[in-house]
PyMOL Python script that loads the backbone (N, CA, C, O; Angstrom):
from pymol import cmd

cmd.read_pdbstr("""\
ATOM      1  N   UNK A   1      23.501 -25.155  32.933  1.00  0.00           N
ATOM      2  CA  UNK A   1      24.657 -24.513  33.058  1.00  0.00           C
ATOM      3  C   UNK A   1      25.601 -25.010  34.039  1.00  0.00           C
ATOM      4  O   UNK A   1      25.121 -25.534  35.044  1.00  0.00           O
ATOM      5  N   UNK A   2      26.999 -24.930  33.910  1.00  0.00           N
ATOM      6  CA  UNK A   2      27.774 -25.166  35.130  1.00  0.00           C
ATOM      7  C   UNK A   2      28.163 -23.613  36.272  1.00  0.00           C
ATOM      8  O   UNK A   2      27.668 -22.500  36.452  1.00  0.00           O
ATOM      9  N   UNK A   3      29.217 -24.337  36.761  1.00  0.00           N
ATOM     10  CA  UNK A   3      28.898 -23.545  37.664  1.00  0.00           C
ATOM     11  C   UNK A   3      29.522 -21.966  36.682  1.00  0.00           C
ATOM     12  O   UNK A   3      30.286 -21.927  35.718  1.00  0.00           O
ATOM     13  N   UNK A   4      28.894 -20.947  37.341  1.00  0.00           N
ATOM     14  CA  UNK A   4      29.620 -19.551  37.250  1.00  0.00           C
ATOM     15  C   UNK A   4      29.110 -18.966  35.057  1.00  0.00           C
ATOM     16  O   UNK A   4      29.578 -18.142  34.271  1.00  0.00           O
ATOM     17  N   UNK A   5      28.092 -19.902  35.000  1.00  0.00           N
ATOM     18  CA  UNK A   5      27.747 -20.210  33.805  1.00  0.00           C
ATOM     19  C   UNK A   5      28.939 -21.056  32.699  1.00  0.00           C
ATOM     20  O   UNK A   5      28.827 -21.084  31.473  1.00  0.00           O
ATOM     21  N   UNK A   6      29.761 -21.530  33.290  1.00  0.00           N
ATOM     22  CA  UNK A   6      31.117 -22.509  32.588  1.00  0.00           C
ATOM     23  C   UNK A   6      30.513 -23.744  32.192  1.00  0.00           C
ATOM     24  O   UNK A   6      29.405 -24.083  32.607  1.00  0.00           O
ATOM     25  N   UNK A   7      31.177 -24.404  31.435  1.00  0.00           N
ATOM     26  CA  UNK A   7      30.905 -25.514  31.490  1.00  0.00           C
ATOM     27  C   UNK A   7      29.430 -26.378  30.529  1.00  0.00           C
ATOM     28  O   UNK A   7      28.616 -25.667  29.940  1.00  0.00           O
ATOM     29  N   UNK A   8      29.344 -27.387  30.522  1.00  0.00           N
ATOM     30  CA  UNK A   8      27.801 -27.969  29.239  1.00  0.00           C
ATOM     31  C   UNK A   8      26.805 -27.606  30.255  1.00  0.00           C
ATOM     32  O   UNK A   8      27.039 -27.386  31.443  1.00  0.00           O
ATOM     33  N   UNK A   9      25.403 -27.558  29.519  1.00  0.00           N
ATOM     34  CA  UNK A   9      24.579 -27.170  29.855  1.00  0.00           C
ATOM     35  C   UNK A   9      23.594 -28.837  30.209  1.00  0.00           C
ATOM     36  O   UNK A   9      23.423 -29.969  29.758  1.00  0.00           O
ATOM     37  N   UNK A  10      23.293 -28.163  31.035  1.00  0.00           N
ATOM     38  CA  UNK A  10      22.404 -29.328  31.723  1.00  0.00           C
ATOM     39  C   UNK A  10      21.471 -29.803  30.683  1.00  0.00           C
ATOM     40  O   UNK A  10      21.015 -28.672  30.845  1.00  0.00           O
ATOM     41  N   UNK A  11      21.000 -30.151  30.104  1.00  0.00           N
ATOM     42  CA  UNK A  11      20.617 -30.506  29.438  1.00  0.00           C
ATOM     43  C   UNK A  11      20.693 -30.323  28.024  1.00  0.00           C
ATOM     44  O   UNK A  11      19.662 -29.729  27.710  1.00  0.00           O
ATOM     45  N   UNK A  12      21.455 -30.552  26.920  1.00  0.00           N
ATOM     46  CA  UNK A  12      21.608 -30.646  26.051  1.00  0.00           C
ATOM     47  C   UNK A  12      21.083 -30.632  24.959  1.00  0.00           C
ATOM     48  O   UNK A  12      21.498 -29.930  24.036  1.00  0.00           O
ATOM     49  N   UNK A  13      19.823 -31.606  24.861  1.00  0.00           N
ATOM     50  CA  UNK A  13      18.810 -31.354  24.081  1.00  0.00           C
ATOM     51  C   UNK A  13      17.859 -30.190  23.989  1.00  0.00           C
ATOM     52  O   UNK A  13      17.116 -30.060  23.016  1.00  0.00           O
ATOM     53  N   UNK A  14      17.876 -29.342  24.998  1.00  0.00           N
ATOM     54  CA  UNK A  14      17.001 -28.200  24.790  1.00  0.00           C
ATOM     55  C   UNK A  14      17.750 -27.152  23.975  1.00  0.00           C
ATOM     56  O   UNK A  14      17.105 -26.148  23.675  1.00  0.00           O
ATOM     57  N   UNK A  15      19.086 -27.244  23.552  1.00  0.00           N
ATOM     58  CA  UNK A  15      19.737 -26.290  22.508  1.00  0.00           C
ATOM     59  C   UNK A  15      19.627 -26.962  21.550  1.00  0.00           C
ATOM     60  O   UNK A  15      20.074 -26.112  20.780  1.00  0.00           O
ATOM     61  N   UNK A  16      19.278 -28.282  20.532  1.00  0.00           N
ATOM     62  CA  UNK A  16      19.197 -28.929  19.575  1.00  0.00           C
ATOM     63  C   UNK A  16      18.313 -28.607  18.568  1.00  0.00           C
ATOM     64  O   UNK A  16      17.266 -28.867  19.161  1.00  0.00           O
ATOM     65  N   UNK A  17      17.978 -28.235  17.493  1.00  0.00           N
ATOM     66  CA  UNK A  17      17.208 -28.034  16.072  1.00  0.00           C
ATOM     67  C   UNK A  17      17.743 -28.551  15.697  1.00  0.00           C
ATOM     68  O   UNK A  17      18.886 -29.006  15.713  1.00  0.00           O
ATOM     69  N   UNK A  18      16.064 -28.554  14.825  1.00  0.00           N
ATOM     70  CA  UNK A  18      16.745 -29.596  12.949  1.00  0.00           C
ATOM     71  C   UNK A  18      15.880 -28.490  12.411  1.00  0.00           C
ATOM     72  O   UNK A  18      15.193 -27.602  12.916  1.00  0.00           O
ATOM     73  N   UNK A  19      16.150 -28.849  11.303  1.00  0.00           N
ATOM     74  CA  UNK A  19      15.725 -28.056  10.267  1.00  0.00           C
ATOM     75  C   UNK A  19      15.081 -27.996   8.921  1.00  0.00           C
ATOM     76  O   UNK A  19      15.849 -27.848   7.970  1.00  0.00           O
ATOM     77  N   UNK A  20      13.689 -28.094   8.658  1.00  0.00           N
ATOM     78  CA  UNK A  20      12.754 -28.543   7.724  1.00  0.00           C
ATOM     79  C   UNK A  20      13.384 -28.505   6.408  1.00  0.00           C
ATOM     80  O   UNK A  20      14.516 -28.038   6.537  1.00  0.00           O
ATOM     81  N   UNK A  21      13.125 -28.800   5.207  1.00  0.00           N
ATOM     82  CA  UNK A  21      13.482 -28.428   4.018  1.00  0.00           C
ATOM     83  C   UNK A  21      12.020 -26.604   3.688  1.00  0.00           C
ATOM     84  O   UNK A  21      10.827 -26.307   3.631  1.00  0.00           O
ATOM     85  N   UNK A  22      13.562 -25.984   3.583  1.00  0.00           N
ATOM     86  CA  UNK A  22      12.848 -24.185   2.736  1.00  0.00           C
ATOM     87  C   UNK A  22      13.460 -23.960   4.498  1.00  0.00           C
ATOM     88  O   UNK A  22      13.453 -22.735   4.621  1.00  0.00           O
ATOM     89  N   UNK A  23      13.736 -24.295   5.240  1.00  0.00           N
ATOM     90  CA  UNK A  23      14.295 -23.543   6.419  1.00  0.00           C
ATOM     91  C   UNK A  23      15.699 -23.483   6.500  1.00  0.00           C
ATOM     92  O   UNK A  23      16.279 -23.371   7.580  1.00  0.00           O
ATOM     93  N   UNK A  24      16.271 -23.550   5.430  1.00  0.00           N
ATOM     94  CA  UNK A  24      17.926 -23.088   5.139  1.00  0.00           C
ATOM     95  C   UNK A  24      18.017 -21.668   5.382  1.00  0.00           C
ATOM     96  O   UNK A  24      17.430 -20.865   6.108  1.00  0.00           O
ATOM     97  N   UNK A  25      19.038 -21.621   4.451  1.00  0.00           N
ATOM     98  CA  UNK A  25      19.941 -20.222   4.676  1.00  0.00           C
ATOM     99  C   UNK A  25      19.220 -19.859   3.330  1.00  0.00           C
ATOM    100  O   UNK A  25      19.009 -20.848   2.628  1.00  0.00           O
ATOM    101  N   UNK A  26      18.756 -18.548   2.762  1.00  0.00           N
ATOM    102  CA  UNK A  26      17.859 -17.886   2.097  1.00  0.00           C
ATOM    103  C   UNK A  26      16.541 -18.271   1.421  1.00  0.00           C
ATOM    104  O   UNK A  26      15.968 -18.225   0.332  1.00  0.00           O
ATOM    105  N   UNK A  27      16.365 -18.735   2.863  1.00  0.00           N
ATOM    106  CA  UNK A  27      14.764 -19.355   2.963  1.00  0.00           C
ATOM    107  C   UNK A  27      13.785 -18.397   2.804  1.00  0.00           C
ATOM    108  O   UNK A  27      12.785 -18.639   2.128  1.00  0.00           O
ATOM    109  N   UNK A  28      14.030 -16.922   3.562  1.00  0.00           N
ATOM    110  CA  UNK A  28      13.365 -15.473   3.817  1.00  0.00           C
ATOM    111  C   UNK A  28      13.427 -15.368   2.794  1.00  0.00           C
ATOM    112  O   UNK A  28      12.267 -15.480   2.398  1.00  0.00           O
ATOM    113  N   UNK A  29      14.346 -15.135   1.606  1.00  0.00           N
ATOM    114  CA  UNK A  29      14.734 -14.120   0.425  1.00  0.00           C
ATOM    115  C   UNK A  29      14.032 -14.463  -0.179  1.00  0.00           C
ATOM    116  O   UNK A  29      13.291 -13.713  -0.815  1.00  0.00           O
ATOM    117  N   UNK A  30      13.975 -15.810  -0.229  1.00  0.00           N
ATOM    118  CA  UNK A  30      13.045 -16.603  -1.221  1.00  0.00           C
ATOM    119  C   UNK A  30      11.440 -16.299  -0.801  1.00  0.00           C
ATOM    120  O   UNK A  30      10.892 -15.532  -1.594  1.00  0.00           O
ATOM    121  N   UNK A  31      10.551 -16.791   0.365  1.00  0.00           N
ATOM    122  CA  UNK A  31       9.979 -16.297   0.345  1.00  0.00           C
ATOM    123  C   UNK A  31       9.345 -15.334   0.535  1.00  0.00           C
ATOM    124  O   UNK A  31       8.174 -15.424   0.904  1.00  0.00           O
ATOM    125  N   UNK A  32       9.945 -14.170   0.336  1.00  0.00           N
ATOM    126  CA  UNK A  32       9.522 -12.978   0.370  1.00  0.00           C
ATOM    127  C   UNK A  32       9.380 -12.430  -1.168  1.00  0.00           C
ATOM    128  O   UNK A  32       8.369 -11.794  -1.467  1.00  0.00           O
ATOM    129  N   UNK A  33      10.431 -12.689  -2.173  1.00  0.00           N
ATOM    130  CA  UNK A  33       9.933 -12.711  -3.337  1.00  0.00           C
ATOM    131  C   UNK A  33       9.267 -13.762  -4.052  1.00  0.00           C
ATOM    132  O   UNK A  33       9.427 -13.468  -5.236  1.00  0.00           O
ATOM    133  N   UNK A  34       8.364 -15.222  -3.955  1.00  0.00           N
ATOM    134  CA  UNK A  34       7.516 -15.557  -4.153  1.00  0.00           C
ATOM    135  C   UNK A  34       6.095 -14.340  -3.123  1.00  0.00           C
ATOM    136  O   UNK A  34       4.932 -14.137  -3.472  1.00  0.00           O
ATOM    137  N   UNK A  35       6.569 -13.978  -2.312  1.00  0.00           N
ATOM    138  CA  UNK A  35       5.181 -13.659  -1.688  1.00  0.00           C
ATOM    139  C   UNK A  35       5.020 -12.245  -2.795  1.00  0.00           C
ATOM    140  O   UNK A  35       3.996 -12.251  -3.480  1.00  0.00           O
ATOM    141  N   UNK A  36       5.967 -11.085  -2.977  1.00  0.00           N
ATOM    142  CA  UNK A  36       6.082 -10.038  -3.913  1.00  0.00           C
ATOM    143  C   UNK A  36       5.588 -10.363  -5.464  1.00  0.00           C
ATOM    144  O   UNK A  36       5.054  -9.671  -6.331  1.00  0.00           O
ATOM    145  N   UNK A  37       5.968 -11.578  -5.407  1.00  0.00           N
ATOM    146  CA  UNK A  37       4.990 -12.009  -6.926  1.00  0.00           C
ATOM    147  C   UNK A  37       3.668 -12.230  -6.834  1.00  0.00           C
ATOM    148  O   UNK A  37       2.908 -11.652  -7.611  1.00  0.00           O
ATOM    149  N   UNK A  38       3.226 -13.044  -5.936  1.00  0.00           N
ATOM    150  CA  UNK A  38       2.265 -13.357  -5.792  1.00  0.00           C
ATOM    151  C   UNK A  38       1.835 -12.222  -5.526  1.00  0.00           C
ATOM    152  O   UNK A  38       1.481 -11.882  -6.655  1.00  0.00           O
ATOM    153  N   UNK A  39       1.602 -11.392  -4.888  1.00  0.00           N
ATOM    154  CA  UNK A  39       1.102  -9.979  -5.365  1.00  0.00           C
ATOM    155  C   UNK A  39       0.713  -9.118  -6.327  1.00  0.00           C
ATOM    156  O   UNK A  39      -0.257  -8.368  -6.433  1.00  0.00           O
ATOM    157  N   UNK A  40       1.833  -9.409  -7.149  1.00  0.00           N
ATOM    158  CA  UNK A  40       1.846  -8.918  -8.310  1.00  0.00           C
ATOM    159  C   UNK A  40       0.857  -9.343  -9.724  1.00  0.00           C
ATOM    160  O   UNK A  40       0.346  -8.716 -10.651  1.00  0.00           O
ATOM    161  N   UNK A  41       0.920 -10.672  -9.317  1.00  0.00           N
ATOM    162  CA  UNK A  41       0.079 -11.484  -9.789  1.00  0.00           C
ATOM    163  C   UNK A  41      -1.511 -11.222  -9.690  1.00  0.00           C
ATOM    164  O   UNK A  41      -2.426 -11.239 -10.513  1.00  0.00           O
ATOM    165  N   UNK A  42      -1.413 -10.965  -8.260  1.00  0.00           N
ATOM    166  CA  UNK A  42      -2.790 -11.106  -7.890  1.00  0.00           C
ATOM    167  C   UNK A  42      -3.315  -9.834  -8.720  1.00  0.00           C
ATOM    168  O   UNK A  42      -4.080  -9.998  -9.671  1.00  0.00           O
ATOM    169  N   UNK A  43      -2.852  -8.495  -8.304  1.00  0.00           N
ATOM    170  CA  UNK A  43      -3.043  -7.547  -8.754  1.00  0.00           C
ATOM    171  C   UNK A  43      -3.308  -6.958  -9.772  1.00  0.00           C
ATOM    172  O   UNK A  43      -3.917  -5.889  -9.790  1.00  0.00           O
ATOM    173  N   UNK A  44      -2.729  -7.797 -11.163  1.00  0.00           N
ATOM    174  CA  UNK A  44      -2.776  -8.073 -12.197  1.00  0.00           C
ATOM    175  C   UNK A  44      -3.875  -8.619 -12.605  1.00  0.00           C
ATOM    176  O   UNK A  44      -4.809  -7.955 -13.056  1.00  0.00           O
ATOM    177  N   UNK A  45      -3.881  -9.844 -12.496  1.00  0.00           N
ATOM    178  CA  UNK A  45      -5.479 -10.867 -12.594  1.00  0.00           C
ATOM    179  C   UNK A  45      -6.696 -10.145 -12.228  1.00  0.00           C
ATOM    180  O   UNK A  45      -7.682 -10.253 -12.957  1.00  0.00           O
ATOM    181  N   UNK A  46      -6.736  -9.373 -11.109  1.00  0.00           N
ATOM    182  CA  UNK A  46      -7.877  -8.702 -10.930  1.00  0.00           C
ATOM    183  C   UNK A  46      -7.980  -7.489 -11.888  1.00  0.00           C
ATOM    184  O   UNK A  46      -9.008  -7.267 -12.529  1.00  0.00           O
ATOM    185  N   UNK A  47      -6.906  -6.737 -11.959  1.00  0.00           N
ATOM    186  CA  UNK A  47      -7.496  -6.067 -12.599  1.00  0.00           C
ATOM    187  C   UNK A  47      -7.420  -6.247 -14.057  1.00  0.00           C
ATOM    188  O   UNK A  47      -8.148  -5.293 -14.329  1.00  0.00           O
ATOM    189  N   UNK A  48      -7.202  -6.579 -14.844  1.00  0.00           N
ATOM    190  CA  UNK A  48      -7.969  -7.329 -16.126  1.00  0.00           C
ATOM    191  C   UNK A  48      -9.336  -8.298 -15.235  1.00  0.00           C
ATOM    192  O   UNK A  48     -10.321  -8.517 -15.940  1.00  0.00           O
ATOM    193  N   UNK A  49      -9.365  -8.592 -14.447  1.00  0.00           N
ATOM    194  CA  UNK A  49     -10.753  -8.867 -14.856  1.00  0.00           C
ATOM    195  C   UNK A  49     -11.378  -8.319 -14.510  1.00  0.00           C
ATOM    196  O   UNK A  49     -12.529  -8.552 -14.879  1.00  0.00           O
ATOM    197  N   UNK A  50     -11.157  -7.120 -13.506  1.00  0.00           N
ATOM    198  CA  UNK A  50     -12.369  -4.994 -13.773  1.00  0.00           C
ATOM    199  C   UNK A  50     -12.206  -5.158 -14.750  1.00  0.00           C
ATOM    200  O   UNK A  50     -13.250  -5.406 -15.352  1.00  0.00           O
ATOM    201  N   UNK A  51     -11.043  -5.160 -15.544  1.00  0.00           N
ATOM    202  CA  UNK A  51     -10.892  -4.433 -16.877  1.00  0.00           C
ATOM    203  C   UNK A  51     -11.914  -5.558 -18.063  1.00  0.00           C
ATOM    204  O   UNK A  51     -12.581  -5.048 -18.963  1.00  0.00           O
ATOM    205  N   UNK A  52     -11.871  -6.851 -17.877  1.00  0.00           N
ATOM    206  CA  UNK A  52     -13.087  -7.039 -18.853  1.00  0.00           C
ATOM    207  C   UNK A  52     -14.754  -6.862 -18.102  1.00  0.00           C
ATOM    208  O   UNK A  52     -15.613  -6.847 -18.983  1.00  0.00           O
ATOM    209  N   UNK A  53     -15.237  -6.752 -16.906  1.00  0.00           N
ATOM    210  CA  UNK A  53     -16.066  -6.457 -16.572  1.00  0.00           C
ATOM    211  C   UNK A  53     -16.385  -5.242 -16.736  1.00  0.00           C
ATOM    212  O   UNK A  53     -17.613  -5.153 -16.699  1.00  0.00           O
ATOM    213  N   UNK A  54     -15.815  -4.097 -16.926  1.00  0.00           N
ATOM    214  CA  UNK A  54     -16.266  -2.841 -17.440  1.00  0.00           C
ATOM    215  C   UNK A  54     -16.365  -2.493 -18.210  1.00  0.00           C
ATOM    216  O   UNK A  54     -16.798  -1.342 -18.279  1.00  0.00           O
ATOM    217  N   UNK A  55     -15.936  -3.450 -19.759  1.00  0.00           N
ATOM    218  CA  UNK A  55     -15.967  -3.676 -21.040  1.00  0.00           C
ATOM    219  C   UNK A  55     -17.089  -4.480 -21.509  1.00  0.00           C
ATOM    220  O   UNK A  55     -17.445  -4.386 -22.684  1.00  0.00           O
ATOM    221  N   UNK A  56     -17.629  -5.196 -20.762  1.00  0.00           N
ATOM    222  CA  UNK A  56     -18.743  -5.841 -20.530  1.00  0.00           C
ATOM    223  C   UNK A  56     -20.398  -5.296 -20.240  1.00  0.00           C
ATOM    224  O   UNK A  56     -21.505  -5.583 -20.697  1.00  0.00           O
ATOM    225  N   UNK A  57     -19.830  -4.305 -19.159  1.00  0.00           N
ATOM    226  CA  UNK A  57     -20.724  -3.734 -18.884  1.00  0.00           C
ATOM    227  C   UNK A  57     -21.491  -1.975 -19.687  1.00  0.00           C
ATOM    228  O   UNK A  57     -22.576  -1.413 -19.539  1.00  0.00           O
ATOM    229  N   UNK A  58     -19.898  -1.557 -20.735  1.00  0.00           N
ATOM    230  CA  UNK A  58     -20.061  -0.551 -21.048  1.00  0.00           C
ATOM    231  C   UNK A  58     -20.946  -1.146 -22.784  1.00  0.00           C
ATOM    232  O   UNK A  58     -21.093  -0.291 -23.658  1.00  0.00           O
ATOM    233  N   UNK A  59     -21.258  -2.082 -22.950  1.00  0.00           N
ATOM    234  CA  UNK A  59     -21.770  -2.645 -23.760  1.00  0.00           C
ATOM    235  C   UNK A  59     -23.177  -2.764 -24.370  1.00  0.00           C
ATOM    236  O   UNK A  59     -23.557  -3.036 -25.509  1.00  0.00           O
ATOM    237  N   UNK A  60     -24.036  -2.371 -22.853  1.00  0.00           N
ATOM    238  CA  UNK A  60     -25.322  -3.397 -22.627  1.00  0.00           C
ATOM    239  C   UNK A  60     -25.019  -1.258 -21.900  1.00  0.00           C
ATOM    240  O   UNK A  60     -25.891  -0.703 -21.232  1.00  0.00           O
TER     241      UNK A  60
END
""", "prot")
cmd.dss("prot")
cmd.show_as("cartoon", "prot")
cmd.util.cbc("prot")
cmd.orient("prot")
């Protein structure tokens, strides 16, 4: 920065950044929704698998 913190930064490239696809507005909210959906699907699938195994064990 210039004198007393005013003016142009010494290295303007230091403050430059690029957004990749999926890093824009609402990306966190979308990622959170996908994570919650994945947890729900995983819990339901494991519950169904457990239920199937339980029924198979009850027959013997």
